[in-house]
C-alpha positions, 0 to 999 in steps of 0.5 A: 593220894592213891587210887583204889589199885595203889596208883597215885590218884588223877586228882593229885596229879591235876593239882600238882599241874595247877601249882605248876601252872600258877608258878609258871604264870608268877614267873610271867607276871613277874617278868612282864612287870620287870618289863613294864618297870624298864618301859616306865623308867625309859619314858621317865628318862625321855620325859626328862629330856624332852624337858630339858630340850623344851627349856634349852630351846625356849631360853635359845628362842628369847636370846634370839628375840633378844638379839633381834631387838637389840639389832633393829633398835641399832639399825634404827640408830644408825639410820637416824643417825645418816639421816640427820 
């Protein structure tokens, strides 16, 4: 759109600037969205590792408790045999 002197209207340049700003904003949102997706993926992996470690630690604890009970039973049996 031309102004009264044949020069481009400031309205047209404002519209172009607004479109450019929107496009830049879209790119920023896309970059931000991509970064958030990466963070989310990392947190999911971290949560899986944490769950795995938690499971393994619980299994180790149960195994240690079982070993301790067995050792305690053996010690009591040996003590009773020595008392006889």
